[in-house]
C-alpha positions in Angstrom: 80.9 13.2 5.1 79.7 16.2 7.2 79.7 18.5 4.2 77.8 15.9 2.2 75.3 15.5 5.0 74.8 19.3 5.2 74.3 19.5 1.4 71.8 16.7 1.7 69.9 18.6 4.4 69.6 21.5 2.0 68.5 19.1 -0.8 65.9 17.5 1.4 64.4 20.9 2.3 64.2 21.7 -1.4 62.5 18.4 -2.1 59.9 19.2 0.6 59.3 22.6 -0.9 59.0 21.3 -4.4 56.7 18.5 -3.2 54.4 21.1 -1.6 54.5 23.2 -4.8 53.7 20.2 -6.9 50.7 19.3 -4.7 49.4 22.8 -4.5 49.6 23.3 -8.3 47.5 20.1 -8.7 50.5 18.5 -10.5 50.7 15.3 -8.5 49.5 13.4 -11.6 51.3 15.7 -14.1 53.1 12.6 -15.2 50.7 9.6 -15.0 53.4 7.0 -14.9 56.6 6.4 -12.8 59.5 7.0 -12.8 59.5 8.6 -16.2 56.9 10.9 -17.8 54.7 9.4 -20.4 57.4 6.8 -21.0 60.2 9.4 -21.3 63.0 10.6 -19.1 61.8 14.2 -19.6 58.5 15.9 -20.4 57.4 15.2 -24.0 57.6 18.5 -25.9 57.7 17.7 -29.6 54.5 17.3 -31.5 55.3 13.7 -32.2 56.0 12.8 -28.6 53.0 14.7 -27.3 50.8 12.8 -29.8 52.3 9.5 -28.7 51.8 10.4 -25.0 48.2 11.5 -25.5 47.5 8.2 -27.4 49.1 6.1 -24.5 47.3 8.1 -21.8 44.1 9.4 -23.3 42.6 10.1 -19.9 45.5 12.3 -19.0 46.6 14.5 -21.9 50.0 16.3 -21.6 50.0 19.5 -19.6 53.6 20.7 -19.9 53.5 23.0 -16.8 52.2 20.3 -14.5 54.4 17.6 -16.0 57.6 19.8 -15.4 56.6 20.5 -11.8 56.3 16.8 -11.2 59.5 15.8 -13.0 61.7 18.6 -11.4 60.5 17.3 -8.0 61.5 13.7 -9.1 64.9 14.9 -10.3 65.8 16.5 -7.0 64.4 13.6 -5.0 66.5 11.2 -7.1 69.6 13.3 -6.5 68.9 13.3 -2.7 68.6 9.5 -2.9 72.1 9.2 -4.5 73.5 11.5 -1.8 72.0 9.4 1.0 73.4 6.2 -0.7 76.8 7.9 -0.7 76.5 8.8 3.0 75.6 5.2 3.8 78.6 3.8 1.9 81.0 6.3 3.5 79.6 5.5 6.9 80.2 1.8 6.4 83.7 2.3 5.2 84.5 4.7 8.1 82.8 2.6 10.8 86.2 1.9 12.5 86.7 5.6 13.0 83.6 6.0 15.1 81.4 7.3 12.3 77.6 6.6 12.9 76.4 3.6 10.8 72.9 2.8 12.0 71.5 6.2 11.3 72.8 6.4 7.7 71.5 2.9 7.0 68.1 4.0 8.5 68.2 6.9 6.1 68.9 4.7 3.2 65.9 2.5 4.1 63.7 5.7 4.5 64.8 6.9 1.0 63.9 3.6 -0.6 60.5 3.6 1.1 60.0 7.2 0.1 60.6 6.2 -3.6 58.0 3.5 -3.2 55.5 6.1 -1.7 56.3 8.4 -4.7 55.4 5.6 -7.1 52.2 4.7 -5.2 51.2 8.3 -5.2 51.0 8.1 -8.9 49.8 4.6 -9.5 47.1 4.8 -6.8 45.9 8.2 -8.1 46.7 10.4 -5.1 45.4 8.1 -2.5 45.2 10.4 0.6 47.0 8.0 3.0 49.9 7.6 0.6 50.1 11.3 -0.1 50.2 12.1 3.7 52.7 9.3 4.2 54.9 10.7 1.4 54.8 14.1 3.2 55.7 12.6 6.5 58.5 10.5 4.9 60.0 13.7 3.5 60.0 15.3 6.9 61.5 12.1 8.4 64.4 12.1 6.0 65.1 15.8 6.7 65.0 15.1 10.5 67.3 12.1 10.3 69.8 14.0 8.1 69.8 16.9 10.6 70.4 14.6 13.6 73.2 12.9 11.7 74.8 16.3 11.0 74.5 17.3 14.6 76.2 14.0 15.7 79.0 14.4 13.1 79.5 18.0 14.1 79.9 17.1 17.8 82.2 14.1 17.5 85.4 14.2 19.6 87.6 14.3 16.5 85.9 17.4 15.2 85.6 19.3 18.6 88.7 21.3 18.0 87.5 22.5 14.6 84.1 23.7 15.7 83.5 27.4 16.5 83.7 27.7 20.3 81.6 30.0 22.4 83.3 32.6 24.7 85.1 31.1 27.7 82.9 33.1 30.1 79.8 31.7 28.5 81.1 28.1 28.8 82.1 28.7 32.4 78.6 30.1 33.1 77.0 27.0 31.5 79.2 24.7 33.6 78.1 26.5 36.7 74.5 25.9 35.7 74.8 22.3 34.9 76.7 21.5 38.1 73.6 22.5 40.1 71.4 19.5 41.2 68.3 21.5 40.3 69.7 22.0 36.8 70.0 18.2 36.3 66.4 17.7 37.3 65.3 20.6 35.0 67.3 19.2 32.0 65.7 15.8 32.5 62.2 17.3 32.7 63.0 19.5 29.7 63.9 16.3 27.7 60.6 14.8 28.6 58.5 17.8 27.7 60.5 18.4 24.5 59.8 14.9 23.4 56.1 15.4 24.1 56.3 18.6 22.1 57.8 16.6 19.3 54.9 14.2 19.3 52.4 17.1 19.3 54.2 18.8 16.4 54.5 15.6 14.3 50.8 15.0 14.9 49.9 18.5 13.7 52.1 18.1 10.6 50.3 14.8 9.8 46.9 16.6 10.3 48.1 19.3 7.9 49.2 16.7 5.4 45.8 14.9 5.6 43.9 18.2 5.2 46.0 19.1 2.1 45.8 15.6 0.6 42.0 15.8 0.7 41.9 19.3 -0.7 40.3 20.6 2.5 42.5 23.7 3.0 39.7 26.0 1.9 36.8 24.1 3.5 36.6 26.8 6.1 37.3 30.4 5.1 36.0 32.3 8.2 37.5 32.9 11.7 37.9 31.7 14.4 36.5 28.2 13.6 34.5 28.0 10.4 31.3 29.2 8.7 28.1 29.2 10.7 26.5 25.8 11.2 29.8 24.0 11.3 28.7 22.1 14.4 26.1 20.2 12.4 28.6 19.2 9.8 31.2 17.5 12.1 31.9 13.9 11.0 35.0 12.5 12.5 34.5 9.0 11.3 34.0 10.1 7.7 36.8 12.7 7.8 39.4 10.2 8.8 38.4 7.4 6.5 39.2 6.7 2.8 36.2 6.5 0.6 36.2 4.3 -2.4 37.1 6.2 -5.6 38.9 5.6 -8.9 40.7 8.9 -8.6 41.4 11.0 -5.5 42.5 14.1 -7.4 40.6 17.2 -6.0 39.3 15.0 -3.2 36.7 12.3 -2.7 35.2 13.4 0.7 32.0 15.4 1.0 31.9 18.9 2.3 31.1 18.1 5.9 34.0 15.7 6.1 36.4 18.3 4.7 35.1 20.8 7.2 35.9 18.4 10.0 39.4 17.9 8.7 40.0 21.6 8.6 38.6 22.3 12.0 40.6 19.5 13.6 43.7 20.9 12.0 42.9 24.4 13.4 42.3 23.1 16.9 45.6 21.1 16.6 47.3 24.3 15.6 46.1 26.0 18.7 47.3 23.2 20.9 50.6 23.0 19.2 51.1 26.7 19.4 50.3 26.9 23.1 52.4 23.9 24.0 55.5 25.0 22.1 55.1 28.6 23.2 55.2 27.4 26.9 58.1 25.2 26.2 60.1 27.9 24.5 59.4 30.5 27.1 60.4 28.1 29.9 63.7 27.6 28.1 64.3 31.3 27.9 63.3 32.3 31.4 64.9 29.4 33.3 68.2 29.9 35.0 69.1 26.2 34.5 69.3 26.3 30.7 72.6 26.8 28.7 73.2 29.8 26.4 72.9 27.4 23.4 69.5 26.2 24.6 68.3 29.8 25.0 69.5 30.6 21.4 67.7 27.5 20.0 64.6 28.3 22.1 64.5 31.8 20.6 64.8 30.5 17.1 62.1 27.9 17.7 59.7 30.6 19.0 60.4 32.8 16.0 59.6 29.9 13.7 56.5 29.1 15.7 55.1 32.6 15.4 56.0 32.7 11.7 54.1 29.4 11.1 51.0 30.7 12.9 51.1 33.9 10.8 51.4 31.9 7.6 48.5 29.7 8.7 46.3 32.7 9.3 47.3 34.2 6.0 46.3 31.0 4.2 42.8 31.5 5.5 42.5 35.2 5.2 43.9 35.5 1.7 42.4 32.2 0.4 45.4 30.0 0.1 47.9 32.0 -2.0 50.5 29.7 -3.5 53.6 31.3 -2.1 52.2 31.4 1.4 51.0 27.8 1.3 54.4 26.6 0.1 56.1 28.6 2.9 53.7 27.1 5.4 55.2 23.7 4.6 58.8 25.0 4.6 58.5 26.7 8.0 56.9 23.5 9.4 60.1 21.8 8.5 62.2 24.6 10.1 60.1 24.3 13.3 60.6 20.6 13.4 64.4 20.7 13.1 64.6 23.5 15.6 62.8 21.4 18.2 65.1 18.5 17.3 68.0 20.8 17.9 66.7 21.7 21.3 66.3 18.0 22.2 69.9 17.4 21.1 71.2 20.2 23.3 69.5 18.6 26.3 71.2 15.3 25.6 74.5 17.1 25.3 74.0 18.9 28.5 73.2 15.7 30.4 76.0 13.7 28.8 78.7 16.4 29.1 77.7 17.0 32.7 78.4 13.3 33.5 81.7 13.4 31.6 82.8 16.6 33.3 81.8 15.2 36.7 84.0 12.2 36.1 86.8 14.6 35.0 86.5 16.6 38.1 86.6 13.5 40.4 89.6 12.1 38.6 91.4 15.5 38.8 90.5 15.9 42.4 91.8 12.5 43.4 94.9 13.0 41.3 95.8 16.2 42.9 94.8 15.2 46.4 93.0 18.5 47.0 89.5 19.4 48.0 86.9 20.2 45.3 87.1 23.8 44.2 84.2 26.1 45.0 82.1 28.2 42.7 83.0 27.3 39.1 85.0 24.2 40.0 88.0 23.7 37.9 86.9 26.6 35.7 87.3 29.1 38.5 89.6 31.9 37.5 90.2 32.7 41.2 91.7 29.4 42.1 95.2 28.2 41.6 95.5 26.1 38.4 95.5 22.4 38.6 98.8 20.7 37.5 98.8 18.1 34.8 101.3 15.3 35.4 103.0 16.2 32.2 103.0 20.0 33.0 100.5 20.7 30.3 98.3 23.8 30.2 95.3 23.5 32.4 93.1 25.7 30.2 93.8 23.8 27.0 93.3 20.5 28.6 90.0 21.0 30.5 88.1 23.8 28.8 87.2 21.8 25.6 85.1 19.5 27.8 82.7 22.3 28.8 79.1 21.6 27.7 76.9 24.2 26.1 78.8 26.5 23.7 81.6 24.0 23.1 79.6 20.9 22.2 76.1 22.3 21.6 
């Protein structure tokens, strides 16, 4: 199940990238019906089928390039749906072994809702709310799959199979998490990381709204927009849905699109500053584990890359490859932040588990608590197991950070 979940993560990322490519090549209505394409399972190519398709949809003649973009996206999305269904079935069958069940079932529900959003994207002619929801749904599926993978990777039954960090690093991490200040820091880090998650998701939604309304090039100058942008601000109009028969290429006026773009820019500044401060605090703090520092570094690299891609979209007038990568790196940034949150939960949970282990061991041996690194100290006499088992093999796997992070 873990390998299937990992494959599904890769597939979900591909679906997000293909969705962005489809949207940016104006192929969202490349096939005007759903789930097929002009009534076929594939794009009509023969002269006879093309003629039939054009007769059935005279307002939307066949454009093979756009139709293939749309259908390839649907094929991958359908495959992802089958993988999530398989994950849910396996989870239900293995529920007695401690396999997570609620999260796979949530994923299955998300996939079904995503399919409905995909259908409404076509039948409602690219209604911006639906397009943005479809984007957020894709990010939600990827996030849930990633969290499921982290949980499966860190189960007790799989602990001996995971690649362990060096013993010295694990001992150092245990020294850190034993400190009272470290527990307070980890709790505060969890709070601020969750706030950062809310900020990032809001910014992704703003980006989706800007893209769904074709406002990515509404402003082409730095740092804010073209001169006179202050007079064009219309928040009420920018975040409303005007009446239209078709939303392809946008239905808002220029001022409303300028407002969307500027709000997205200001959101990018806020997101950058907040996540930058969060990442730096993780790197410089003495109360973070080595795993958290590694994840924090990765998050900062993704953050800087995302800002560079966003600036490139403006400077180079939205090149296709850069715009697609802007969506992909947003997904990478999201899962890196989720990984950081997961390491905080592990640090807090494993600290409680290890504290219980030390108390039980101390009361069992009848000795005073060891100083320094506690039971991990290489300068203390080894504790004796009642069955004369090796102390290092019995206790070390419970170290947080490198072992379970």
